[in-house]
MDAnalysis code that builds the backbone (N, CA, C; Angstrom):
import MDAnalysis as mda
import numpy as np

u = mda.Universe.empty(216, n_residues=72, atom_resindex=np.repeat(np.arange(72), 3), trajectory=True)
u.add_TopologyAttr("name", ["N", "CA", "C"] * 72)
u.add_TopologyAttr("resid", np.arange(1, 73))
u.add_TopologyAttr("resname", ["MET", "PHE", "LEU", "HIS", "HIS", "LEU", "ILE", "GLN", "THR", "ILE", "PHE", "LEU", "LEU", "ALA", "GLY", "ALA", "THR", "SER", "LEU", "LEU", "ALA", "ALA", "LEU", "LEU", "ASP", "TRP", "GLU", "TRP", "PHE", "PHE", "ASN", "THR", "LYS", "ASN", "ALA", "GLU", "PRO", "ILE", "VAL", "LYS", "ALA", "VAL", "GLY", "ARG", "LYS", "ASN", "SER", "ARG", "TRP", "LEU", "TYR", "GLY", "ALA", "LEU", "GLY", "VAL", "ILE", "LEU", "ILE", "ALA", "ALA", "ALA", "ILE", "GLY", "PHE", "TYR", "TYR", "ARG", "ILE", "ARG", "GLY", "LEU"])
u.atoms.positions = np.array([
    [9.478, 6.385, -18.913],
    [10.509, 6.245, -17.894],
    [9.898, 5.867, -16.547],
    [8.683, 6.359, -16.289],
    [8.032, 6.037, -15.024],
    [7.842, 4.537, -14.879],
    [7.454, 3.884, -15.971],
    [7.225, 2.440, -15.931],
    [8.500, 1.682, -15.561],
    [9.633, 2.123, -16.074],
    [10.907, 1.477, -15.747],
    [11.211, 1.580, -14.250],
    [10.982, 2.754, -13.704],
    [11.242, 2.939, -12.275],
    [10.254, 2.143, -11.422],
    [9.029, 2.028, -11.889],
    [8.034, 1.229, -11.174],
    [8.442, -0.238, -11.140],
    [8.902, -0.757, -12.271],
    [9.338, -2.155, -12.335],
    [10.553, -2.383, -11.446],
    [11.498, -1.445, -11.457],
    [12.667, -1.549, -10.582],
    [12.237, -1.613, -9.123],
    [11.314, -0.748, -8.752],
    [10.847, -0.697, -7.368],
    [10.158, -1.989, -6.972],
    [9.347, -2.532, -7.866],
    [8.655, -3.793, -7.576],
    [9.669, -4.925, -7.392],
    [10.656, -5.007, -8.272],
    [11.684, -6.040, -8.150],
    [12.466, -5.882, -6.848],
    [12.811, -4.653, -6.523],
    [13.580, -4.397, -5.306],
    [12.780, -4.765, -4.055],
    [11.518, -4.368, -3.996],
    [10.685, -4.674, -2.828],
    [10.407, -6.182, -2.711],
    [10.129, -6.824, -3.839],
    [9.889, -8.268, -3.811],
    [11.141, -9.020, -3.383],
    [12.289, -8.595, -3.890],
    [13.545, -9.231, -3.510],
    [13.871, -9.030, -2.048],
    [13.663, -7.810, -1.559],
    [13.941, -7.530, -0.147],
    [13.004, -8.325, 0.754],
    [11.740, -8.418, 0.373],
    [10.776, -9.186, 1.168],
    [11.158, -10.656, 1.200],
    [11.499, -11.206, 0.045],
    [11.882, -12.615, -0.027],
    [13.154, -12.893, 0.776],
    [14.132, -12.020, 0.648],
    [15.391, -12.206, 1.375],
    [15.184, -12.080, 2.881],
    [14.438, -11.082, 3.304],
    [14.175, -10.920, 4.740],
    [13.351, -12.070, 5.298],
    [12.389, -12.558, 4.525],
    [11.587, -13.701, 4.979],
    [12.464, -14.925, 5.189],
    [13.422, -15.123, 4.294],
    [14.329, -16.270, 4.423],
    [15.256, -16.099, 5.616],
    [15.795, -14.906, 5.790],
    [16.747, -14.677, 6.879],
    [16.077, -14.697, 8.253],
    [14.879, -14.127, 8.331],
    [14.199, -13.997, 9.620],
    [13.178, -15.108, 9.874],
    [13.042, -16.020, 8.914],
    [12.129, -17.169, 9.037],
    [10.716, -16.713, 9.402],
    [10.181, -15.811, 8.589],
    [8.834, -15.294, 8.837],
    [7.785, -16.386, 8.656],
    [7.078, -16.655, 9.716],
    [6.037, -17.691, 9.707],
    [4.938, -17.360, 8.705],
    [4.481, -16.111, 8.716],
    [3.381, -15.729, 7.833],
    [3.759, -15.879, 6.366],
    [5.008, -15.656, 6.024],
    [5.450, -15.751, 4.635],
    [5.424, -17.199, 4.153],
    [5.921, -18.108, 4.960],
    [6.025, -19.500, 4.540],
    [4.718, -20.268, 4.692],
    [3.728, -19.661, 5.316],
    [2.406, -20.292, 5.425],
    [1.415, -19.762, 4.404],
    [1.855, -18.896, 3.485],
    [0.946, -18.382, 2.466],
    [0.610, -19.465, 1.457],
    [-0.468, -19.252, 0.749],
    [-0.931, -20.220, -0.227],
    [0.093, -20.451, -1.339],
    [0.834, -19.414, -1.719],
    [1.815, -19.553, -2.805],
    [3.095, -20.244, -2.358],
    [3.508, -20.056, -1.119],
    [4.756, -20.660, -0.645],
    [4.546, -22.074, -0.105],
    [3.343, -22.384, 0.287],
    [3.074, -23.674, 0.923],
    [3.462, -24.882, 0.071],
    [3.160, -24.922, -1.238],
    [3.577, -26.096, -2.030],
    [5.095, -26.274, -2.089],
    [5.824, -25.184, -2.108],
    [7.285, -25.272, -2.145],
    [7.810, -25.794, -0.817],
    [7.242, -25.308, 0.284],
    [7.663, -25.768, 1.611],
    [7.362, -27.256, 1.761],
    [6.213, -27.696, 1.273],
    [5.867, -29.114, 1.356],
    [6.776, -29.971, 0.480],
    [7.171, -29.433, -0.674],
    [7.972, -30.218, -1.620],
    [9.425, -30.359, -1.185],
    [10.025, -29.278, -0.685],
    [11.463, -29.323, -0.392],
    [11.795, -29.134, 1.080],
    [10.807, -28.852, 1.902],
    [11.052, -28.646, 3.324],
    [11.276, -27.180, 3.651],
    [11.132, -26.864, 4.914],
    [11.226, -25.470, 5.351],
    [12.634, -24.899, 5.177],
    [13.653, -25.663, 5.571],
    [15.028, -25.169, 5.495],
    [15.440, -24.904, 4.052],
    [15.153, -25.839, 3.158],
    [15.522, -25.662, 1.757],
    [14.704, -24.565, 1.085],
    [13.453, -24.411, 1.489],
    [12.662, -23.335, 0.901],
    [13.169, -21.976, 1.372],
    [13.722, -21.907, 2.575],
    [14.343, -20.655, 3.027],
    [15.553, -20.327, 2.165],
    [16.361, -21.329, 1.836],
    [17.504, -21.113, 0.944],
    [17.022, -20.666, -0.439],
    [15.977, -21.313, -0.933],
    [15.444, -20.988, -2.248],
    [14.928, -19.549, -2.296],
    [14.141, -19.159, -1.301],
    [13.608, -17.798, -1.274],
    [14.701, -16.763, -1.008],
    [15.718, -17.127, -0.273],
    [16.850, -16.226, -0.080],
    [17.580, -15.978, -1.388],
    [17.814, -17.051, -2.149],
    [18.471, -16.918, -3.454],
    [17.596, -16.120, -4.414],
    [16.307, -16.372, -4.386],
    [15.381, -15.619, -5.224],
    [15.422, -14.129, -4.879],
    [15.486, -13.817, -3.600],
    [15.571, -12.423, -3.177],
    [16.826, -11.745, -3.690],
    [17.945, -12.438, -3.608],
    [19.213, -11.873, -4.108],
    [19.131, -11.660, -5.617],
    [18.550, -12.609, -6.336],
    [18.420, -12.488, -7.790],
    [17.524, -11.306, -8.157],
    [16.420, -11.133, -7.450],
    [15.518, -10.020, -7.750],
    [16.170, -8.671, -7.444],
    [16.903, -8.599, -6.354],
    [17.604, -7.353, -6.022],
    [18.676, -7.062, -7.069],
    [19.407, -8.086, -7.488],
    [20.420, -7.901, -8.530],
    [19.786, -7.464, -9.847],
    [18.611, -8.007, -10.170],
    [17.912, -7.604, -11.388],
    [17.498, -6.139, -11.308],
    [17.012, -5.699, -10.153],
    [16.622, -4.299, -9.982],
    [17.830, -3.383, -10.154],
    [18.966, -3.770, -9.610],
    [20.188, -2.973, -9.764],
    [20.642, -2.983, -11.224],
    [20.550, -4.133, -11.868],
    [20.897, -4.229, -13.286],
    [20.009, -3.352, -14.145],
    [18.708, -3.343, -13.870],
    [17.783, -2.470, -14.597],
    [18.169, -1.009, -14.408],
    [18.539, -0.659, -13.200],
    [18.913, 0.722, -12.907],
    [20.104, 1.159, -13.754],
    [21.140, 0.345, -13.783],
    [22.332, 0.711, -14.552],
    [22.087, 0.643, -16.054],
    [21.224, -0.247, -16.483],
    [20.918, -0.333, -17.907],
    [20.155, 0.913, -18.365],
    [19.252, 1.395, -17.552],
    [18.487, 2.592, -17.901],
    [19.400, 3.804, -17.938],
    [20.324, 3.880, -16.997],
    [21.256, 5.015, -16.937],
    [22.305, 4.944, -18.034],
    [22.458, 3.788, -18.646],
    [23.419, 3.643, -19.744],
    [24.845, 3.432, -19.284],
    [25.019, 2.910, -18.074],
    [26.364, 2.682, -17.543],
    [26.842, 1.280, -17.828],
])
């Protein structure tokens, strides 16, 4: 059960970070080695939309995992 909660927490934190980075336009986030190819390929504005959507999806997955574990 601990592993399930750990995965939920990781998804929730990653989603929140991605969503906040998109909303607040964090310079450090979009200049990282992993985000840089996406920013170059689609532009800064579109990559903010992409990371915002990714954040919402990850948060929704964490909530889905929570309810699935609880059996609701």
